N, C-alpha and C positions, 0 to 999 in steps of 0.2 A: 541412649545413643550419645556418643561423644560429640562435643561441639565441633571438633576438628573434622569429623566426617561430613559436615555440612559446608565446609569452606568458610572463608571470611565474608559472610553475606552482609551486604550493606544496603539492602532495600528497606526503606523506611515505610513500613506498611501498617495498616490496621486491618487485621483479619479476625472476624468473629469476636471483636472487642478486645483482642490481644495485640499489643504493640510488639512487632517482631524485630525492630531494629535494635536489639540488645545483644550483649555478648553471650548470654546463656539462653539457649533455645530449648532446653529440656522441658518435656511435658506438653509441647505443642507440635510434635513431629508430624501429626496428621494434616497440619495446615501449612507447613513450611514451603517456601518457594526458593529453589536454588537457582542462582543467576550467575552467569559469567559472560565473557565476550571474547572475540578473536579479532586480531588485526587483519586487514585485507592484504595478506602476504607477509613476507619476511624481509626486513631491512638487512643489507642494502640491495639484495638480489632482485626482488620483484615486488616490493611493497608499493601498492598504489599510492601515488602522491596525494598528500592531504587535501589539496584543493579539488581533486577529482574523485574523492572517496565518499561523497554523499550518496548513501544507498536510497534509491527511489523505486526499486522494483525487486520483488522476491517471488519465487515460485518453487514448489516442491515437485520433483520428478517422481511420479508414483511407481515407476518400474525400477529405477536405479537407487532410489532413496536419497538422491542428492538434493541439496538446497542451492538453487541457481539464482544469481542476482545480477543487478546492473546498477551503475552509479551515474551521477550527474556532476558536471563541472566543466573545466576547459576541455576535458576529454571524458567520454563515457566509456567505462570499462565493464567487461563481463567478468564474473568470478564464480567460483563453485566451492561450496563447503561439503565435505564428506564426513558424516557422523562417524563412519568407521575409522577414518584416518585422523579425525579431530583437528583439521586445519583448513584454512581458506587458501585456495589456489587461484590467483589471478589468471584470466584467460585472454588478456590483451584488450586493447582499446578498439572501439568501432571507428571505421575510417571517417565517417561524417556524422554530425549530430553531437550535441553536448549533453544530452540527457535521455534517459529511458524512464518515463514517468508512468508507473503502473502499466507497463506495456510489454511484459514478457508473456509468451504463450508457448505451449507444446502442441505440435501437430500430430496427426495420426501416424506420421512417419518417424515419430520419436525425436524429431529435431526441435531445437529451441529457436523461437522467433522473437526478435527484438525490434520494437518500433521506436524510432529516434525523433528527437525534436530539440528545442532549446533547453537550457538549464532552467527549469521552472522554479527552482529554489531561490533564484535571485529576485531582487526587487525590480519592478518594471521601470524602464527608462522613460520618464515623462518630461517633455520639453518645457522650457521656462515660459513659453507664451501662455497667457492667461485664458484666452478664448472667451472672454466675457461677452463678446458681440454675438455669440451663438445662442443666447437666450438663457432661460432659467436653468436649463440642464447642460450648461456649457462644460462642466467638469467631465461628465461621461462622454460627451461628444468629442472633446479635445483628447481624452485618453484613447478613444477609439481611433481617431486619426493617427495618433502616435503609434499605436499598436499595428495598424495596417502598414504604415511606413516602415516599421521594423521588419516586417515579413515580405517586403517587396523584393521579388527575385529570389526568394528563399527556396533552396533545393536540398535541404538536409533532413527532411522528414521522410526517412526511408525505412524499409523493412529489411532486416538482415537474418540470414539463416546460419545456425551454428550446430555442429554435431557434438552433443555432450559426451559421446564416447571418447572424444579426443582429450578430455580433461586430464587423463592420466598419462597420455602419450607425449604431451607437449610440456616443455619447460619454458615458461614465458618470463621475459624480463619486463621491468616496469615500463619501458618505452617501446614495447613491441606491439605491432598491430595484430588484432585478433584474426584468426583463420576463419573468416566468414564469407558467405556468398551474398552479394548485394542483389536484392529482388526488385529494387526500384522504389519509386515514389507513388504511394497510393492516391494522394490528393495534391495536385500541383500547388506550390506556393504555401503549403501548410505543414506544420509539425504534427506529430502524433501525440495526442494528449493522454489517451488510455486505449488499451487493446486487450482482446481476449480471443481464444480459439472457439470455433463452432462446436456443437455437440459431437459431431463425428470427426472433428479435427482436420477437416479438409479446407476450411476457410478461416479467415481472420475477420473479426468485427472490430471496428475502432471508431474513435471520435477525433476529428482533426482540430487543430488550434491555429489561428484564433477565430476562424469564421464559422466553425461548428458544422462540419459535414459528418454524417454517419457513413462509413465506408465498409464495403465487403470485398475482401481480397481473396481470390481463388488461388490456392497454393499449387494446384496442378497446372493451370494455364498461365498463372502470373498476371491475370487481368484483374483490374479493380473497378468497382462501380460505386457510385455515391448516391445517397439520398439526402435531400436538403438543399440549403442549410436547414436543419431541424430547429435551431435556436434563433429566433428572429430578434428578440430583445437583447440589445447589447448592454449588459448590466455588470457592475462590479460590486457584488454583494459581500465580498470578503469571506472570512476575515483577512485573507491575504490581499492587501491593497495592490491595485494595478494589474490584477489577473482577472480576465473575463470569467464570469461565472458559468462554466460548462460542467457537465457531470465528470467527477474525478475518477470514476471507476465504472466497470460494467460487470454484469453477472448473468448466468444462464439458469433457467429453471430446468426441471427434469425433462421437459419436452423440447429443450433447446432454444426457447425464446430468450432474447437478450434484453435486459432491463436497464433503464437509465432514467434520469430526471430531465425534464424540459422546462420551458418558460413558466414562470409563476408557480413553481413547485409541483407541477403535475408529474405523475409517474407514467412512463411510456415503455413500450417494448417493441422490438423488431421481431416479427413473426416470419421465420424462414419459409413456412409453407405458403404464405400469401405473398411474401416479398415486400410487405408493407409495414409501416410504422403504425402501431395501435396506441392512441392516446387514451389512457384510462381515466375514469372519473374518480380519481384518487389524488388527494393533495398531501404532500409530505408535511410532517410536523415541523414547526419553526416558530420564531417569535420576532423576526426582524422585518421591518418595512422600509422601503427605500423611496425617497422622493425622486421620481424619474418621469420626465416628459409631463410635468405638472400634475402627476397623479401619484398616489401611493401604490407601490408595487411590492407584493409579497413574493420573495424569490429564494426559497431554500433549494439547495442542490445536494445530491448524494455525493459524498466524498469517499466512501468506502463501503464494501459489500462483503458478506460471507454467507455461505449456505449452511442451514441447520441440518442436523442429522435426519430430520423428518421431511426434508424437502422444502421447508419454508425458507425464506430469504431474510437475512438481517442486514439492515442498512444504517449507516451513520451519516448525518448531515453536516453542512458547514455551520449550522447553528448549534451543533453539539448534541442533537437528539439521536437516540437509538430507536429504531422501529423494526417491527416484524411484519413481513408480508407473506400471505398465503396465496400462491399463484392459482390454485384450483378454484379458489373462492373469490379471487380479486378482492381480498380483504386485508386492510392494514391496521395494525395496532401500534399506537404510540407508547413506547416504553420509557419515555422521559429522558432525563439527562444524567450522565454519569458524573459530571462536574459542572460548575456554574459557568465556566468559560465556553467559548464557541469551539467548534470543529472536532469531529471524530476523525482522527487521522488514519487509523488502521483498524481492521477487524480480521479475526481469524477464528475458526471453530476448533475447540480443543477435542482431544480424544474422547472425553466424557460427554461431549455435546454442549458444553458451556461455551460462552462467547468471550474471547479475550480481545481487548482493544486498548488503544492509546488515544488520549484526548488532550487538547490544549492548543493555543495559538502560538505563533512564532515568538512573540515577545515574552512568553513565560515558558517554563519547563513543562514538557509533557508528563502526564501521569498515566499509570497503568490501571486497568479495571477489569473486572470479570462480571458477566451477567449469567445467571443460572436460569435457563428457560423453564425448568421444572418448578422451582420455588418462586420464580418471578422476582428475584432479588439481585441487587448489586452488591459487590464488594469493591470499594475504592481502595486500591493498593498503594497509592502514592507514587513518589518519584523513584525511578530506578537508579541504582548506583552499584558499582562493583569496587571493592577495596581489597586487594591482595597485597597490601603493603608488607614489606618494602619492594615487592617485585613489580607490581603494576596496579593501577587504579584509574577509574574514569567515571565521570558523572555526565551522562548524556542529557541533552535538552530537547531534541526533536527527533521524531521518527517518521520515515517516509513509506515504509512497507512492512508487512508481516506475513508469515505463513506458518503452517503447522507441519512438522516432520512426520514420518511414518510411525515413529515411536511415541508420538504425542508431545514432543518438545515444541515449544512455541519460539519462533525466531523473529527477531525485530531488527530492522535495518535502520541504523542511525543516519539521519539526513543532514547533520552538521558537517562543517569542515573537519577533516580527520575522522571520518565515519568508521564505526565498528559494527560487526555482526554480533548482536546479543542473542543469547538463548536462555529461556526460562524453562525449568523442569518442574511442572506443577506436581505436587504431592498432596493428594486428598484421599484418605483411606476409603471414603464412601464410594469413590469412583474407580478405584483400582481393580483390575482383574485379579482373580485368585492367585495365579502364578506370580504376579508382581508383588502381591501382598506377602506371599510366602518368602520370596527372595529378600524383601525388606526386613521381614521378621528374623530370618536367618542372619542377615548382616548385623542387625541390632544386637542379637544375642552374642555374636562373635566379638563385638566391640565393647561389651560391658565388662 
């Protein structure tokens, strides 16, 4: 195979003991990963402005094959990537709210639902007052007071409905408002931290920020109900300082039960049959203890989820641990850490059933990894970079969302200023279906 057929790949990886960040990739074609990115629109017509282009939500439309996303910043924009057309089309900005943080969902009506809040990629605004008079735990208490004051009178944690069929019909400019329907505020005075649709697509489940209510929003009636607050302990376990430690993502099992983490690292779920929260006797893996209220508190939280091909659930924690949970057995297996630093930022399941994720804190660049559930092994793939010099190149540091397309392509949303939509095309001969293997073999023969 000619090197040119693989593009100017610049992913510094170590795969099966072979370093792939070299000019000549002959002989390792079965393990190559092809990577590229797309801008969020076209300059100067409709390119989403850099400050508002941090991608914090992605979802795959299973019927249309579209990759739908949302950004955070001074404005929160919707956008769509069509693999068929091979470009990103901005769909306008949402009227209120500055971020959609892992809060995109598709309903049974095939509509897209976006839950808004503040831009959670920013550092928290902490007042100069020391608060030492509050006792030994004065830092957490003062941060909590500041956070509640920041949300006083807040009314932008809203749910919007958008029809994805309109993505081809509308030509949006960069400063155009999205054609959405405002469904209102599910929890007064709160932003939406994460959100997912119910098993039948008729309801939305979500977690509010900062007080931590679990809400159920009925799409037919437009009515919202809340449980909680579920999270009683106000803790800032990090690694993002100044952000209260609430579950960063939700997931459903095959029975439609919704899973999330609660105080002191317990795994819990919302059971729609009983309408109640069930706290499981299961503790998430982690290694950090916090000095809080004169006691040591163990407080890992789930940052990301993905469902395995066998119905098991894979979760990533703020401490950087990957775990596997079997809902039918209420059994959790600690799979260890993909890298030494904290935080599993994104997870998605590949076409072959392997797990793709990004890991790392804000202060250092994220790295890409793969976990094989069959072999029980990790491949740490290193930092992602694209170099198509002299045409374009970019080296991302942080990612805020991921999803897998219908063709097995892994999509990653860059959550830095001037974010891009990255896509990774995994090529592993042991996992390819016969017709894909045949097409690659034919292409290789024609290029020799």
